[in-house]
C-alpha positions in Angstrom: 39.9 -46.6 44.4 41.4 -50.1 44.8 39.4 -52.9 43.4 39.4 -56.5 44.5 41.9 -58.4 42.4 39.6 -61.3 42.2 37.1 -59.1 40.4 39.6 -58.1 37.7 39.1 -59.9 34.4 41.7 -62.4 33.3 43.1 -61.9 29.8 41.4 -64.2 27.4 38.3 -64.8 29.5 34.8 -63.8 28.5 32.0 -62.0 30.3 30.1 -65.2 30.5 33.0 -67.0 32.3 33.1 -64.3 34.9 29.4 -64.8 35.6 29.9 -68.5 36.5 32.3 -67.5 39.3 29.9 -65.0 40.9 26.9 -66.5 42.6 25.5 -63.2 43.6 24.5 -61.2 40.6 23.0 -57.7 40.2 19.6 -59.3 39.4 19.5 -61.2 42.7 20.5 -58.2 44.7 17.9 -56.1 42.9 15.3 -58.8 43.7 16.1 -58.7 47.4 16.0 -55.0 47.4 12.6 -54.9 45.6 11.1 -57.4 48.0 12.2 -55.4 51.0 10.9 -52.2 49.4 7.6 -53.9 48.6 7.2 -55.1 52.2 7.8 -51.6 53.5 5.5 -50.1 51.1 2.8 -52.7 52.0 3.2 -51.9 55.7 3.0 -48.2 55.1 0.0 -48.7 52.9 -1.8 -50.7 55.6 -1.1 -48.1 58.2 -2.3 -45.3 55.9 -5.4 -47.3 55.0 -6.2 -47.8 58.7 -5.7 -44.1 59.5 -7.6 -43.1 56.5 -10.5 -45.5 57.2 -10.8 -44.3 60.8 -10.8 -40.7 59.6 -13.4 -41.4 57.0 -15.6 -43.2 59.5 -15.4 -40.4 62.0 -16.1 -37.8 59.2 -19.1 -39.9 58.0 -20.5 -40.0 61.5 -20.3 -36.3 61.9 -21.8 -35.7 58.4 -24.7 -38.1 59.1 -25.3 -36.4 62.5 -25.4 -33.0 61.0 -27.7 -34.1 58.2 -30.2 -35.9 60.5 -30.2 -32.9 63.0 -30.8 -30.4 60.2 -33.5 -32.4 58.6 -35.4 -32.8 61.9 -34.8 -29.1 62.7 -36.4 -28.1 59.5 -39.4 -30.4 59.8 -42.8 -28.6 59.4 -44.4 -29.7 62.6 -41.5 -29.1 65.0 -42.3 -25.4 65.8 -46.0 -26.2 66.5 -45.0 -29.0 68.8 -42.6 -26.7 70.7 -45.5 -24.4 71.4 -47.7 -27.2 72.8 -48.2 -27.6 76.6 -46.3 -30.8 76.6 -43.7 -30.9 73.7 -42.2 -34.2 74.9 -45.5 -36.0 74.4 -45.5 -35.1 70.7 -41.8 -35.1 69.9 -40.6 -38.2 71.8 -42.4 -40.7 69.5 -41.3 -38.8 66.4 -37.6 -38.6 67.4 -37.5 -42.4 68.1 -39.0 -43.3 64.8 -36.7 -40.9 62.9 -33.7 -42.1 64.9 -34.2 -45.7 63.9 -34.9 -44.8 60.3 -31.9 -42.5 60.0 -29.5 -45.0 61.6 -28.3 -42.7 64.5 -28.1 -43.5 68.2 -30.0 -40.5 69.5 -32.0 -37.4 68.5 -32.5 -34.8 71.2 -34.8 -31.8 71.0 -34.1 -29.1 73.6 -35.1 -25.6 74.4 -32.8 -22.6 74.2 -31.7 -23.3 77.8 -30.5 -26.8 76.9 -33.4 -28.7 78.7 -34.2 -31.9 76.8 -37.7 -32.6 75.4 -36.6 -35.9 73.9 -34.0 -38.6 74.5 -33.6 -42.4 73.9 -33.5 -42.8 77.6 -36.8 -41.4 78.9 -35.4 -40.7 82.3 -33.1 -38.1 80.7 -36.0 -36.0 79.5 -36.2 -32.7 81.3 -32.6 -32.7 82.3 -29.8 -30.5 81.1 -28.2 -31.4 77.7 -24.6 -32.6 77.9 -22.6 -30.7 75.4 -21.9 -27.2 74.0 -24.9 -25.2 72.9 -23.6 -21.6 72.7 -22.5 -21.8 69.0 -25.8 -23.2 68.0 -27.7 -20.5 69.9 -25.7 -18.1 67.8 -27.2 -19.7 64.7 -24.3 -22.1 63.8 -24.0 -25.9 63.4 -21.6 -27.4 65.9 -20.2 -30.9 66.1 -18.2 -32.4 69.0 -17.2 -35.6 70.7 -18.4 -35.8 74.4 -19.0 -38.3 77.1 -22.8 -38.4 77.3 -25.5 -40.6 78.8 -24.9 -43.3 76.1 -21.1 -43.3 76.5 -18.6 -41.6 74.3 -20.7 -39.8 71.6 -20.1 -37.9 68.4 -23.0 -35.4 68.2 -24.1 -32.4 66.1 -26.2 -29.5 67.5 -28.2 -27.3 65.1 -30.4 -24.3 65.7 -34.2 -24.2 65.2 -35.1 -20.7 63.9 -38.4 -19.0 64.6 -39.0 -18.5 60.8 -38.9 -22.0 59.2 -38.3 -20.5 55.7 -35.3 -18.3 56.6 -31.9 -19.3 58.0 -31.3 -16.7 60.6 -33.2 -14.8 63.2 -34.2 -15.8 66.8 -33.3 -19.3 67.8 -36.3 -21.0 69.6 -34.9 -24.4 70.1 -32.0 -26.8 69.4 -31.8 -30.3 67.9 -28.9 -32.7 68.5 -28.2 -36.0 66.7 -25.3 -38.4 66.9 -23.7 -41.7 67.2 -21.8 -43.4 69.9 -18.1 -44.1 69.4 -18.7 -47.8 70.0 -20.9 -48.0 66.9 -18.5 -46.0 64.8 -15.6 -48.2 65.8 -17.6 -51.3 64.9 -18.0 -50.0 61.3 -14.2 -49.6 61.1 -13.5 -53.0 62.5 -15.8 -54.5 59.9 -13.7 -52.8 57.2 -10.3 -53.8 58.6 -10.3 -57.4 57.1 -11.0 -56.0 53.7 -8.1 -53.6 54.1 -5.7 -56.3 55.2 -6.8 -58.8 52.5 -6.3 -56.2 49.8 -2.8 -55.4 51.2 -1.8 -59.0 51.2 -2.9 -59.5 47.6 -1.0 -56.4 46.6 2.1 -57.6 48.4 1.9 -61.0 46.7 1.5 -59.3 43.3 4.4 -57.0 43.9 6.6 -59.8 44.9 5.8 -61.8 41.8 6.4 -58.6 39.7 9.8 -58.1 41.4 10.7 -61.6 40.5 9.8 -61.1 36.9 11.7 -57.9 36.8 14.7 -59.6 38.3 14.6 -62.3 35.7 14.5 -59.7 32.9 17.3 -57.8 34.5 19.4 -60.9 34.7 18.9 -61.4 31.0 19.8 -57.8 30.2 22.9 -57.6 32.4 24.1 -61.0 31.4 24.4 -61.9 35.0 27.2 -59.3 35.6 28.0 -58.1 39.1 28.1 -54.5 40.3 31.9 -54.2 39.8 31.8 -55.4 36.2 28.8 -53.2 35.5 30.6 -50.2 37.0 33.7 -50.9 34.9 31.7 -51.3 31.7 29.9 -48.0 32.3 33.2 -46.2 33.1 34.7 -47.4 29.8 31.5 -46.5 28.0 31.5 -43.0 29.4 35.2 -42.5 28.8 34.8 -43.4 25.1 31.4 -41.8 24.5 32.1 -38.4 26.0 35.8 -38.0 25.0 35.3 -38.4 21.2 34.9 -35.3 19.0 31.9 -36.8 17.3 28.3 -36.5 18.4 26.5 -39.7 19.2 22.7 -40.1 19.5 20.6 -43.2 20.1 16.8 -43.1 19.7 14.1 -45.7 20.2 11.4 -46.7 17.8 9.0 -44.2 19.2 11.2 -41.2 18.5 12.4 -40.8 22.1 16.1 -39.8 22.8 17.8 -42.6 24.7 21.4 -41.3 24.7 23.3 -38.2 23.7 26.9 -37.6 24.4 28.4 -34.2 25.3 29.5 -33.4 21.7 26.0 -34.1 20.4 24.5 -31.8 23.0 27.0 -29.1 22.1 26.5 -29.4 18.3 22.7 -29.6 18.5 22.2 -27.3 21.5 20.4 -29.9 23.5 19.4 -29.3 27.1 21.3 -31.3 29.9 18.2 -33.4 30.5 17.6 -34.2 26.9 17.7 -38.0 27.4 14.3 -39.5 27.8 12.5 -36.7 26.0 10.8 -37.0 22.6 12.6 -35.6 19.7 9.8 -33.1 19.0 10.0 -31.9 22.7 13.6 -30.8 22.4 13.4 -27.0 22.2 16.9 -26.4 20.9 16.9 -28.9 18.1 16.6 -27.7 14.6 13.3 -28.7 12.9 15.1 -30.1 9.9 17.4 -32.2 12.1 14.4 -33.4 14.1 12.7 -34.5 10.9 15.7 -36.5 9.9 16.0 -38.2 13.4 12.3 -39.2 13.3 12.4 -40.4 9.7 14.6 -43.4 10.6 16.1 -43.4 7.0 19.7 -44.4 6.6 22.1 -41.6 5.7 25.8 -41.5 4.9 27.7 -38.2 5.2 24.6 -36.1 4.7 25.1 -32.4 5.2 22.6 -30.4 7.3 22.4 -26.9 8.7 21.7 -26.6 12.4 21.8 -23.0 13.4 25.2 -21.5 12.5 26.8 -24.9 12.1 27.1 -27.3 9.2 26.8 -30.9 10.3 27.6 -34.2 8.5 25.2 -36.9 9.7 25.3 -40.7 9.5 22.3 -42.6 10.7 21.7 -46.4 10.9 18.9 -48.4 12.3 19.6 -50.5 15.5 18.6 -54.1 15.5 19.1 -55.6 19.0 16.6 -58.5 18.3 16.8 -58.7 14.6 14.3 -56.0 13.9 14.5 -52.2 13.8 13.9 -50.6 17.3 15.5 -47.2 16.9 18.5 -45.4 15.3 22.1 -44.7 16.0 23.3 -41.4 14.8 26.8 -39.9 14.5 27.4 -36.2 13.8 30.5 -34.4 12.7 31.0 -30.6 12.8 31.9 -29.2 9.4 31.4 -25.6 10.2 34.4 -24.7 8.0 32.3 -25.6 5.0 29.6 -23.1 6.1 31.4 -20.2 4.6 31.4 -21.8 1.2 27.8 -22.8 1.7 26.9 -19.3 2.7 28.5 -17.9 -0.4 26.8 -20.5 -2.5 23.4 -19.6 -1.0 24.1 -15.9 -1.5 24.9 -16.6 -5.2 21.8 -18.7 -5.5 19.6 -16.0 -4.1 21.2 -13.4 -6.5 20.6 -15.7 -9.4 17.1 -16.3 -8.3 16.6 -12.5 -8.1 17.9 -12.0 -11.6 15.7 -14.8 -12.9 12.6 -13.3 -11.2 13.6 -10.0 -12.7 13.8 -11.5 -16.1 10.4 -13.1 -15.7 8.6 -10.4 -13.8 9.9 -7.2 -15.4 8.5 -6.4 -18.8 5.3 -8.5 -18.7 3.6 -5.7 -20.5 4.7 -3.1 -23.1 3.8 -0.2 -20.8 6.7 2.0 -19.7 5.3 3.0 -16.4 4.1 -0.5 -15.4 7.5 -1.9 -16.4 9.2 0.6 -14.1 7.0 -0.4 -11.3 7.6 -4.1 -11.9 11.4 -3.3 -11.6 10.8 -1.6 -8.2 8.6 -4.4 -6.9 10.9 -7.3 -7.8 13.8 -5.8 -5.8 11.8 -5.3 -2.6 12.4 -6.7 0.0 15.0 -9.3 -1.2 17.6 -6.8 -2.3 16.6 -3.4 -1.0 14.1 -2.0 1.5 13.0 0.8 -0.9 13.4 1.2 -4.6 12.6 4.3 -6.8 12.8 4.4 -10.6 13.2 7.8 -12.3 12.7 8.0 -16.1 13.4 10.9 -18.5 10.3 12.6 -19.8 10.8 11.7 -23.4 11.0 8.0 -22.5 7.5 8.1 -21.0 6.2 9.5 -24.3 8.0 6.8 -26.3 10.8 9.0 -27.5 14.5 8.5 -27.0 16.4 11.0 -24.9 18.6 13.1 -27.2 21.0 14.3 -24.4 21.7 13.5 -20.8 19.3 15.6 -18.7 18.8 15.9 -15.0 15.1 16.3 -15.2 13.5 13.0 -14.5 10.0 11.9 -13.6 9.6 9.5 -10.6 7.8 6.6 -12.2 8.2 3.5 -10.0 8.1 3.4 -6.1 8.1 0.4 -3.9 9.1 -0.3 -0.3 8.5 -2.2 2.9 6.7 0.9 4.3 4.6 3.7 2.8 5.7 6.6 5.0 9.3 6.9 3.8 10.1 10.6 3.1 11.4 10.0 -0.5 10.1 11.9 -3.4 6.6 10.6 -4.4 5.6 9.0 -7.6 5.0 11.6 -10.4 7.5 14.1 -9.0 9.7 15.9 -11.5 13.2 15.8 -10.1 16.2 17.9 -11.1 19.3 16.4 -9.5 22.1 18.8 -8.6 25.6 18.1 -9.9 27.0 17.0 -6.5 24.5 14.1 -6.1 25.5 10.5 -7.0 22.4 10.5 -9.2 23.7 13.3 -11.3 27.2 11.8 -11.6 25.6 8.5 -12.6 23.6 10.2 -15.4 26.8 11.8 -16.7 29.2 8.9 -16.4 26.7 6.0 -17.0 28.1 4.1 -14.1 26.5 3.0 -10.8 27.5 4.6 -7.5 27.2 3.4 -3.9 26.9 5.5 -0.8 27.5 3.3 2.3 26.6 6.0 4.8 24.0 8.6 3.8 24.5 10.5 7.0 28.0 11.4 5.9 27.2 12.3 2.2 27.2 16.1 1.8 26.9 15.9 -1.9 23.6 13.9 -1.6 22.4 16.2 1.2 22.8 19.2 -1.1 19.9 18.1 -3.3 17.2 18.7 -0.6 18.7 19.2 2.9 15.4 19.0 4.9 14.2 15.9 3.0 17.7 14.4 3.3 17.7 14.8 7.1 14.2 13.3 7.3 15.3 10.3 5.2 18.3 9.7 7.5 16.2 10.1 10.6 13.7 7.6 9.1 16.5 5.0 9.2 17.6 4.9 5.5 21.4 4.5 5.7 22.8 3.4 2.4 22.1 3.9 -1.3 23.0 2.4 -4.7 22.1 4.6 -7.7 22.4 2.9 -11.1 21.7 4.5 -14.5 19.1 2.7 -16.6 20.6 2.2 -20.0 19.8 0.5 -23.3 21.9 0.5 -26.5 24.2 3.0 -24.8 21.5 5.6 -24.1 20.7 6.6 -20.5 16.9 6.3 -20.0 16.7 7.1 -16.3 17.9 6.1 -12.9 17.2 3.3 -10.4 17.8 4.0 -6.7 18.1 1.2 -4.2 17.8 2.2 -0.5 18.3 0.2 2.7 17.1 0.9 6.2 16.8 -2.5 8.0 19.3 -4.6 6.0 23.1 -4.3 6.3 24.7 -1.5 4.2 25.4 -2.2 0.6 28.8 -3.7 -0.4 30.7 -4.2 -3.6 28.9 -7.4 -4.5 25.6 -5.7 -4.1 26.8 -3.0 -6.4 27.5 -5.5 -9.2 24.2 -7.2 -8.6 22.4 -3.8 -8.9 24.2 -3.1 -12.2 23.2 -6.5 -13.6 19.6 -6.1 -12.4 19.3 -2.6 -13.9 20.9 -3.7 -17.2 18.3 -6.4 -17.7 15.5 -4.1 -16.8 16.8 -1.4 -19.2 16.1 -3.7 -22.2 12.5 -4.2 -21.1 11.9 -0.5 -20.5 13.5 0.3 -23.9 11.2 -2.2 -25.6 8.2 -0.7 -23.8 9.4 2.8 -24.9 9.7 1.7 -28.5 6.4 0.0 -28.4 4.8 3.2 -26.9 6.3 5.2 -29.8 5.0 2.7 -32.4 1.6 2.6 -30.7 1.3 6.4 -30.6 2.3 6.5 -34.3 -0.2 3.8 -35.2 -3.0 5.5 -33.2 -2.2 8.8 -34.9 -2.2 7.2 -38.3 -5.4 5.3 -37.7 -7.3 8.3 -36.3 -6.2 10.3 -39.3 -7.6 7.6 -41.5 -10.9 7.2 -39.7 -13.7 9.8 -40.3 -13.4 12.7 -38.0 -16.7 14.4 -38.7 -19.4 12.4 -40.3 -21.0 14.0 -43.4 -24.4 15.7 -43.2 -27.3 13.6 -44.5 -30.9 13.1 -43.6 -31.3 9.3 -44.0 -30.0 8.2 -40.6 -29.1 9.7 -37.2 -25.6 8.2 -36.4 -23.5 7.7 -33.2 -20.2 6.0 -33.3 -17.3 4.8 -31.1 -13.8 3.5 -31.7 -11.3 2.1 -29.1 -7.9 0.8 -30.2 -6.7 -2.5 -28.6 -4.7 -2.3 -25.4 -1.9 -4.3 -26.9 -1.7 -2.3 -30.1 -3.7 -0.5 -32.7 -5.7 -2.8 -35.0 -7.4 -2.4 -38.4 -11.0 -1.8 -37.4 -12.8 1.1 -39.2 -16.3 2.4 -40.0 -17.7 5.0 -42.3 -20.9 6.8 -43.2 -21.1 7.7 -47.0 -24.0 9.9 -48.3 -25.4 8.6 -51.6 -27.7 10.3 -54.1 -31.4 9.9 -53.9 -31.8 10.3 -50.0 -29.6 7.2 -49.5 -26.7 6.5 -47.2 -24.0 3.8 -47.1 -23.0 2.4 -43.7 -19.7 0.6 -43.6 -17.8 -1.3 -40.9 -14.7 -3.5 -41.4 -11.8 -5.2 -39.7 -8.2 -6.0 -40.8 -6.6 -8.8 -38.9 -3.4 -7.7 -37.1 -2.1 -4.8 -35.1 0.3 -2.0 -35.5 1.2 0.4 -38.4 0.6 -2.3 -41.0 -2.9 -2.9 -39.9 -3.6 0.8 -39.7 -2.2 1.4 -43.2 -4.2 -1.6 -44.6 -7.3 -0.2 -43.0 -6.7 3.2 -44.7 -6.4 1.5 -48.1 -9.6 -0.4 -47.7 -11.5 2.7 -46.5 -10.2 4.7 -49.4 -11.2 1.9 -51.8 -14.7 1.7 -50.3 -15.1 5.5 -50.7 -14.1 5.3 -54.4 -16.3 2.3 -55.2 -19.3 3.9 -53.4 -18.9 7.0 -55.7 -19.8 4.6 -58.5 -23.1 3.9 -56.7 -22.6 0.1 -56.9 -24.8 -2.4 -55.2 -23.4 -3.8 -52.0 -22.6 -7.3 -53.4 -20.9 -5.8 -56.5 -18.9 -3.3 -54.4 -17.6 -6.2 -52.1 -16.7 -8.2 -55.2 -14.6 -5.3 -56.6 -13.1 -4.8 -53.1 -12.1 -8.4 -53.0 -10.4 -8.1 -56.4 -8.5 -5.2 -55.1 -7.3 -7.0 -52.0 -6.2 -10.0 -54.1 -4.2 -7.6 -56.4 -2.5 -6.0 -53.4 -1.6 -9.4 -51.9 -0.2 -10.6 -55.2 1.8 -7.4 -55.6 3.3 -7.9 -52.1 4.1 -11.5 -52.7 5.8 -10.7 -56.0 7.8 -7.9 -54.5 10.5 -7.9 -51.9 8.4 -9.7 -49.3 7.8 -6.7 -47.2 4.8 -6.9 -44.9 1.7 -5.3 -46.4 -0.8 -8.0 -47.4 -4.5 -7.6 -46.5 -5.6 -11.3 -46.2 -7.9 -11.6 -43.2 -9.9 -8.4 -43.8 -13.7 -8.4 -43.3 -16.3 -5.9 -44.3 -20.0 -5.2 -44.0 -21.6 -2.7 -46.5 -25.2 -1.5 -46.1 -27.2 1.0 -48.2 -30.3 2.5 -46.6 -32.9 4.3 -48.8 -34.9 6.9 -46.9 -37.6 7.0 -49.7 -38.4 3.3 -49.8 -37.2 2.7 -46.2 -35.4 -0.4 -47.3 -31.8 -1.4 -46.5 -29.6 -3.6 -48.8 -26.8 -5.4 -46.9 -23.9 -7.6 -48.0 -21.0 -8.8 -45.9 -17.6 -10.4 -46.4 -16.9 -12.6 -43.4 -18.1 -10.0 -41.0 -20.5 -10.2 -38.1 -24.1 -9.5 -39.1 -25.7 -6.3 -37.8 -28.3 -6.0 -35.1 -31.7 -4.5 -35.9 -33.7 -2.8 -33.1 -37.3 -2.3 -34.1 -39.3 0.7 -32.8 -41.2 -1.6 -30.4 -37.9 -2.7 -28.8 -37.6 -6.1 -30.6 -33.9 -7.0 -31.3 -33.1 -9.1 -34.3 -29.8 -10.3 -35.7 -30.9 -11.2 -39.3 -29.5 -14.2 -41.1 -27.5 -12.8 -43.9 -25.3 -14.6 -46.5 -21.9 -14.7 -44.8 -19.5 -14.3 -47.7 -15.8 -15.1 -47.5 -13.3 -12.7 -46.1 -11.7 -10.3 -48.5 -8.8 -11.5 -50.5 -9.6 -15.2 -50.8 -11.2 -14.9 -54.2 -13.5 -17.3 -56.1 -16.5 -16.9 -53.7 -19.5 -14.8 -54.7 -21.1 -12.2 -52.5 -24.9 -11.9 -52.0 -27.1 -9.1 -50.8 -30.1 -9.2 -48.6 -32.8 -6.6 -48.3 -34.3 -5.5 -44.9 -37.4 -3.4 -44.5 -36.7 -0.8 -41.8 -39.5 1.4 -40.6 -38.8 4.9 -39.5 -37.1 4.9 -36.0 -35.4 1.5 -36.5 -31.8 1.3 -35.2 -29.2 -0.5 -37.3 -26.2 -1.5 -35.1 -22.9 -2.4 -36.9 -19.9 -3.5 -34.8 -16.6 -5.5 -35.0 -15.9 -8.7 -33.2 -13.7 -7.0 -30.6 -17.0 -5.8 -28.9 -18.6 -9.2 -28.4 -15.6 -11.5 -28.2 -13.4 -11.5 -25.1 -11.1 -13.9 -23.2 -13.7 -14.2 -20.4 -16.7 -15.1 -22.6 -17.5 -16.7 -25.9 -19.3 -15.2 -28.9 -22.8 -16.6 -28.0 -22.6 -14.9 -24.5 -21.4 -11.7 -26.2 -24.4 -11.7 -28.6 -26.8 -12.4 -25.7 -25.4 -9.4 -23.8 -25.7 -7.3 -27.0 -29.4 -8.2 -27.3 -30.0 -7.3 -23.7 -28.2 -3.9 -24.0 -30.2 -3.0 -27.2 -33.6 -4.0 -25.9 -34.7 -0.3 -25.5 -36.1 1.5 -28.6 -36.8 4.9 -27.0 -33.1 5.8 -26.7 -31.1 8.0 -29.0 -28.2 6.5 -30.9 -25.7 8.2 -28.5 -27.5 6.6 -25.4 -27.6 3.2 -27.2 -23.9 3.5 -27.9 -23.1 4.3 -24.2 -25.3 1.4 -23.0 -23.7 -1.1 -25.3 -20.2 -0.1 -24.3 -21.1 -0.2 -20.6 -22.4 -3.7 -21.0 -19.9 -5.3 -23.3 -16.7 -3.3 -23.4 -13.8 -5.3 -21.9 -11.6 -3.7 -19.3 -8.4 -4.3 -21.3 -9.6 -5.1 -24.9 -7.3 -7.4 -26.8 -8.8 -6.3 -30.2 -10.1 -3.0 -31.6 -13.7 -2.1 -30.9 -15.7 -0.2 -33.6 -19.4 0.5 -33.0 -21.8 2.3 -35.4 -25.5 3.0 -34.4 -27.8 4.4 -37.0 -31.4 5.3 -36.5 -33.4 5.4 -39.7 -35.5 8.3 -40.9 -38.0 8.5 -43.8 -38.3 11.3 -46.4 -41.8 12.8 -46.0 -44.2 11.9 -48.8 -44.8 15.6 -49.5 -41.1 16.1 -50.4 -41.4 13.4 -53.1 -42.8 13.9 -56.6 -42.9 11.1 -59.1 -44.5 10.9 -62.6 -44.7 8.3 -65.4 -43.5 9.7 -68.7 -45.1 8.7 -72.0 -42.4 7.3 -74.4 -42.7 10.1 -77.0 -40.8 13.4 -77.4 -43.8 15.6 -76.9 -44.1 14.5 -73.3 -41.0 16.5 -72.3 -42.9 19.8 -72.2 -45.6 18.4 -70.0 -43.1 17.0 -67.6 -41.3 20.3 -67.4 -44.6 22.0 -66.5 -45.4 19.5 -63.8 -42.0 19.9 -62.3 -42.2 23.7 -62.3 -45.5 23.5 -60.4 -43.9 21.3 -57.8 -40.9 23.6 -57.4 -43.3 26.5 -56.9 -45.1 24.5 -54.3 -41.8 23.7 -52.5 -40.7 27.3 -52.6 -37.8 26.5 -54.9 -38.7 28.8 -57.8 -35.1 29.9 -58.0 -34.2 26.5 -59.3 -36.8 26.6 -62.1 -34.5 27.5 -64.9 -31.8 25.0 -64.1 -34.3 22.2 -63.4 -36.1 22.8 -66.7 -32.9 22.3 -68.6 -31.8 19.3 -66.6 -35.1 17.5 -67.0 -35.4 18.4 -70.7 -32.0 16.9 -71.4 -32.4 13.8 -69.2 -35.9 12.9 -70.4 -35.0 13.5 -74.0 -32.0 11.2 -73.7 -34.1 8.5 -72.0 -36.7 8.6 -74.8 -34.1 8.9 -77.6 -31.4 6.4 -76.3 -33.3 4.4 -73.7 -36.3 2.2 -73.5 -39.6 2.0 -71.6 -40.7 2.5 -69.0 -39.6 6.1 -68.2 -40.2 7.8 -64.9 -39.3 11.1 -63.4 -38.8 11.7 -59.6 -38.0 14.8 -57.7 -36.7 14.6 -54.1 -36.6 17.7 -51.9 -34.0 16.9 -49.2 -30.8 18.7 -48.4 -30.5 19.1 -52.1 -32.9 19.0 -55.0 -32.5 15.6 -56.7 -33.8 15.0 -60.2 -34.0 11.4 -61.2 -35.0 9.9 -64.6 -35.6 6.1 -64.7 -35.6 4.1 -67.9 -35.4 0.4 -68.9 -32.1 0.6 -70.7 -28.7 -0.3 -69.2 -26.7 1.7 -71.6 -24.5 4.3 -69.8 -24.4 7.9 -70.8 -21.0 9.5 -71.5 -20.0 13.2 -71.1 -17.9 14.6 -73.9 -17.1 18.0 -75.2 -18.7 18.9 -78.6 -16.8 20.5 -81.3 -17.8 23.9 -82.7 -19.1 22.3 -85.8 -21.2 19.7 -84.0 -25.0 20.3 -83.8 -25.5 18.1 -80.7 -23.7 16.4 -77.8 -23.9 19.4 -75.4 -26.8 18.1 -73.2 -24.9 16.2 -70.5 -22.3 19.0 -70.5 -25.1 21.5 -69.6 -26.4 19.1 -66.9 -22.9 18.9 -65.4 -22.6 22.7 -65.3 -26.0 23.3 -63.8 -25.7 20.5 -61.1 -23.5 20.2 -58.1 -22.9 16.6 -59.1 -24.6 14.0 -61.4 -24.3 10.4 -62.2 -26.0 7.1 -63.1 -26.8 4.0 -61.1 -28.1 0.7 -62.3 -31.2 -1.1 -61.0 -32.6 -4.5 -61.8 -35.1 -2.8 -64.1 -32.6 -0.6 -65.9 -30.8 2.6 -64.9 -31.3 6.0 -63.2 -29.7 9.2 -64.3 -29.6 11.7 -61.5 -28.6 15.2 -60.8 -28.3 17.2 -57.6 -28.7 21.0 -57.3 -28.0 22.8 -54.1 -30.9 24.5 -52.4 -30.9 28.3 -52.3 -29.6 29.9 -49.1 -32.6 31.3 -47.2 -30.4 34.1 -45.8 -29.6 35.3 -49.3 -33.2 35.2 -50.5 -34.9 38.5 -51.6 -37.2 39.7 -48.9 -39.7 40.8 -51.5 -40.0 37.3 -52.9 -43.0 35.3 -51.7 -42.2 32.5 -49.4 
């Protein structure tokens, strides 16, 4: 193409200088073209409006004719008028009135032969109707344009049916209504000035708009002519589409104004991308779309777009001094994508290892830790994971040798129907399998194609075929080790991901190595927990001793996180009494269990001295202080008891009175026979081992059938509730007096026992009994030696009454010695009490606090053999102190009824 030399720019001239030499600019040409187009459009619009107006008027005439004819045809009196002798006389006035009101030129009523009954011209009545009536006789509405008596007419013919309430049936007459064309045309002619005026106004407005557009175009094109505009766009296109850098321009509303070929290629934009909103571009990456819409300035910012790595620079455009869009340049840096991919893979692997470190080993349970290992690797690393552990590991022991028998402990996968061995299955891997080789060598193995792995198929050929048919194609088996000992195997399976590679093998080894430490910790904890449980259960009472004072039910549950130091005990005491004990040593593990055993042994020893509860706790506190001081002064090994609490209660079935003292422990609950629940206010006392704080006792009157509930804080305290809520639940669970201790124990546990208790739970429920009055004999003894014989006689009579004549001889000697000692060495008052319970108890009370001592008399001594005889004749004997003095007691076993002489009277 050869351009006019006069249009070529001269070197050193500006665009503005070129404008001055061209009187005809693009803006002027566009103005002329716009005016011509507007005129043509206005003419076409006028013609269309004329045709449309005529069409609308004709349609309106037909519609009105049909409406008037149908309305008159359905009038109520029409059919009666047709049956009259002279229908025209009735119908002619009606049609004329209706015609004028409806605005039509005629309404004609005719019979089914087309003979008129009515017409605006009376001379036309009785003559044949001009028009087509056959369609209407068939029941249809028919419109047409005909030359009638009034001129060219547009008329409608409708049928009049015999049944006025039904469209159909015999046609008895016809009604026609219409307008003359002259009147219809007049309506159109009245509308024509409006149409022309509107068109003229639109033409003027369009011309003014074309002028304004031309002025704006002149400013935008700087007055350039077509040649210069063409040359500029050619240069623009040549530069824009030849560079190897994408260029985008957007407006302030987020619409794409320009995109060169490179930008479309890099961003996968459609060919018609210009003009569309950024969000509407289907091929554009969402992250890139967000950047383009944000409008923020970027410099060499790297973004991923599909499989490409793009470097983006973005700046705001300011054509008028204010931001109106953005200009973006994009460079392809796909070469860096490989490095980025490797970095992302490394990041994902580090994230997996981090999650494994956080998510595996959250508990000290071996099976749960194995399942956590399986869960953390699915689906990010493998599609299916199985964890097989040696049987000793599950029991807390360490495998002594490498064995092939493993228990499947953890299973996880993207689907549940994979034909792998299920959880709980005991598996013996054959030597040809990679699992068996891994157990022997201690190294992980990878099988890239399970379909071509005969050694693995030898384990279970039918199951192996099913696994391959399921889609599982590759395997990594890694031995689970800790401290050089193989604890089990972890198998990683893939079915949907790509087969494993060498990098996956190293990741699997690292993942299993970290999990092995957690499983070994759980194993060691399991062993320690089992030892602690065994120790504690050996230290707790297995079978409660026989006694008649209370009916007892008990429950103990070690903490989920480790065995604690809670304990309870039931200790029979002489004189139809029983001691109820419950205590708690702070801490968990073997130390707490051993400390609990020490305290329980100490309580048993102190109770044999028949000490009051407050004095017993005082001695127990001294013992704990001594132990703590010994530990502190030794090698510092763990073994102190600071933090222990205890509650000690003694119930007397004769007086039905309970004496209670506590050292920092929770008070007991008392359930009366009427169902009333009380938690008595008892002196709290300091925990054992603090020293320097006195202990106080309180007495409770407990009628027969009252339940005394002793417990540790693990029952009422929980993470989900405070102590007040726990006590309220305890009251609610105990508010039933008609239950046995076993039922009460079950109800309390069902209401308060946590799902996973953080602390030990010890519960002791005792229902009180009373020794019947007929099994109690008590006498006041005069303070003189001659009273001994009288007391012996009364006692013998009572023994005969109780059927215990076999114990007469021994009882005489015991009472003689004890009463004589009380009179000789004691002080007034002196009382004797016999109790017929599981044993025969002889008790002698006196007002002295001096303690008797048992010693062996020499052959030359004349006395000192009394207490020795008492000890020989009794099962056990002893002394206890009361506020009024002391009691010397002796217990004799009852005769066995099966060994009694049948001849003896009962």
